[in-house]
N, C-alpha and C positions, 0 to 999 in steps of 0.2 A: 119554301124549302130550297128552291133553286137559287135563292139569293145568297145562301150561306157559302157555297163553294166560291162564288164570285168574290165575296168579301174576304174569304181566306186567301184567295189568290192575289187580291189587291194589297193585303197586309205586307208581304215581303217587299213589294214595289214601293210602298210608302216608306217603309223602314230604310230601304236603300236610298230613296230620294232624300230623306231627312239626314241620313249619315253623310251623304255627299254635300248637302248644304252646310252642315256643321263643319265638315272638313275644309270647305272653301272659306268659311268665315274664320276658322282657326289659322289657315295659311295667310289670309289677308291680315290678320292681327300680327302674325310673325313678321310679315313683310314690312308693315308699318313700324313695328318695334325696332327692327334693324335698319330700316330705310331712312327714318328721320335723322339719326345722327350722320349718316352718309350725305343726306341732302344738305344738312347744316354745314358739313365740311366742304361741300362744293360751292355753296352760295355765300357763306359768311366772309371768306377772304375778299370777295368783290364788293362788299357792303362798306360804305363810308363810315357807318356807325354800327358795327355788328353787335348783336345781343345773343343771349342763349336761346332765343325763340327763332323758329324757322319762318322767314318772311321773304318777300320779294326784295332783293337788295337794291340799294342806290349805287349803281355800278361805278366802280373806281378801281384804280390799280395802286392807290396810295399805300395799301398794306404791304404789297410786294416791294415798293420803293423803300419802305421803312425797314424791311428785312435786309435789303441791299446796303442800307446805311449802317446796320449793325456790324461792327468790326469782327465779331466772332462767328457770325452766322455761316458764311461760306466755308470758313475753316472747319466748323463743326461737321459739315457734310463730308469734307475730306477725311477728317478723323474717323467718322463712321465707316467710310469706304475702306480705309486702311484696316480697321479692326475687323470689318466684315470679310474682306478678301483674305486677310491673314488667317482668320478662324476657319473659313471654308477650305483653304489650302491644307491646313493642319488636319482638319477633320476628315477630308476626303482621302488624303494620302494614308494616314494612320488607319482610318476606318476600312479602306480598301484592302490594305495589307492584312490587317487583323481578321477581317471577315473572310478573306480568301484562305488564310491559314486555318481558321476554325472550320471552314467548309471542307477542306481537303485532307486535313490531318485528323486522324482518329485519336482523340485525347479522352482518357477516362473522366467521366463527369463533365463533359464539354457542355451539354445542354443545360445542366444544372448551374454551371458557371455563368452561362449567358443570362439565364433567368435571374440569378442572384445579382449580377451586375445591374440589370435593368431594374430590379426591385429596389436595390440600395440607392440607385440614382434617383428613383422616384420618392423614396422615403426621406433620405438625407438631402433636402433641397439646398439650393444655393444660399438661401437666407439662414438656414440652421448652421451651415458650415462656414459662414462668412468670417467669424472671429478667428478660427484657426487658419483659414485661408489668408486673411489679412496679415497675420503674424508670419506665416510662411513667406508671403510675397515680400514683406518688410525685411526678413532675414536675408533674402536673396538680393535685396537692393533694387527691386523692380517697381517700387512705388512710384506713381506718376509717369508710368510708361505704357504705351499701347501693348507692348509685349506681355505685360502682366495680365491685361484684360483678355488677350487672345488665348493665353495658356489656361486661365481659369475657366473661361467659357468653353474652350475645347474639351477640357477635362470633364466638364459637366454634361456635354452633349455626346461624347464618344460612345458611352454604353448603348444609348438608343440608336446611334448611327450604325454601330457594329451589328446590333440585333436586326436592323432593317436590311442592311446590305448582305447579311449572311443568307437570307432567303433568295436574293438574286444570284448569289454565287452558287447556291445549292442547285438552282435550276439550269445552270450552264452544263450541257452534256460533257462528260469527261472525254468522250470520243473526239471532241474538237482538240483538246489538249494532247491526246495520244497521237492524233494525226500530225500535229505540229512537232512532236518529239521525233516522229519517224523521219521528218524532213530536217532534223538536226537543230531544232530551235532550243535555245537555252531557257531555263525557268523564267528569267526576267523578260525574255522575248515573248514567251507564251503569255505572261501577265500583260505585257504592253500591247501585243498584236491580236490576242484572242479574247482574254478575259475582259479587259477594260472596254473595248468596243461593244461587246455584247451587253455589258452591264451599264452602258451609258444612261439608259432611262433611270435606273436606280441612283446613279451618281448625280444626275440632274435633280431628281427629287430631293436627295439629301442636301445638295447645294442650296436649293431654294429654302428648304426647311431650316437649315442652319443659318442662312442669311436673315431669315425672319426672326429667329431667336436672338441673333446678335443685334440686328437693326433696332429693335424695340427694347433692348435690355437697358434698364436704368440703374439697378442696384449695384452691379459689379463695377461699371466705370465710375459711378458716383462715389464709391468708397475707395477706389484705387487710384483715381486721377484727381489731383487737387487743382492744378493750373487750368484756368478757364480756356486758354488757347489750345489745350490738349484734349478737352472734353468733346465727346461725340454729340450728335444732334439731340439724341434722346435725353441727355443730361442738360444741355443748354436750354432746351425748351422749358425747363423748370425755373429758369431765371426771368421769364417774361412776365413781370409784374409791374404795375404802376407804382408811383411814389406812395400812394395810400395803401398799398399792400393788396390791391385787387388784381386779378388776372387781366393782362392786356389782351383783350380778345382780338384786336387788329393784328398784332404780331403773332399771337398764338394760332389763330385760324389760318393765316397765310403760311406760317412755318409748318403747321401740321399738314397742309395740303401738299407742299413741296416735299415734306418728309415721307409721305406715303407713295409718291410717284415712282421712285426707283423699284420698290418691291412689286408694285402693280405691273410695271413694264417688264420686269424680269419674269414674273409669273406668266404673262401672256407670251413672251418669247419662248420660254421653255414649254409651255402648253402647246404652242403652235408646232414646235418641233417634235415633241414626244406625246402630247395629248393626255399625259397622266393616266393612261389606260394601261396599267402594267399587269403582267402575269409572270411573276418571278423575274428572271433576268432577261427574258425574251419578250419583245413587244408583239402583241397579237395584231 
């Protein structure tokens, strides 16, 4: 009879041990699932004959030399930078003004409007709206220009940006602005010297998020830009095929590695400065 309590006490410990083992196995499978493509991305560009399998490479830099010989490769990164910086500028400026106005001005149905914008931007995706968008851009005479891509992507990301930044604006104490008014600050000075410095973590997050959306966007520039010398890197990557129609893994792997570096560097720079540990508009 004395063995029964001992067995009952051991049962929870066994269950806990089994659950921990299963959790570790599950996490290991997730790491392998996501880690293998990243491992391929790091090793394949340095392999003389890369394949789709992950293997120890025969070290060479010939793939990067081939990228340098492509007359459109370097220009495509410049085009991506122009589109990315332009979109970030438009989204940050308009998003900051709109979110600040919605945070401070009491408008009937304000919250419903925000949720409606966010919901519509999620339902009506860029793919579904590309035909009327293309017709509108064509009527404006902006086909084959970077400005068209900047405006289209900015319009698609602004509802989400406004929704995110409004939380940061709401958390800024109004007493800061009132104190600035007592010292004679004008509205634009309050926005520049009080609101923007406090909401920098939110603006940094939005900048990184927007750049990621732009940097990897294929559909919008593919439809709106026709000349190869104007195309960004995400679209130029689509042309890396051999004469037989197979993907050129040498060019593709090296270009993909270079393509991912700017986003990774920007993430670590912003993460080092702000840590992405946000609590509204004030960093804890």
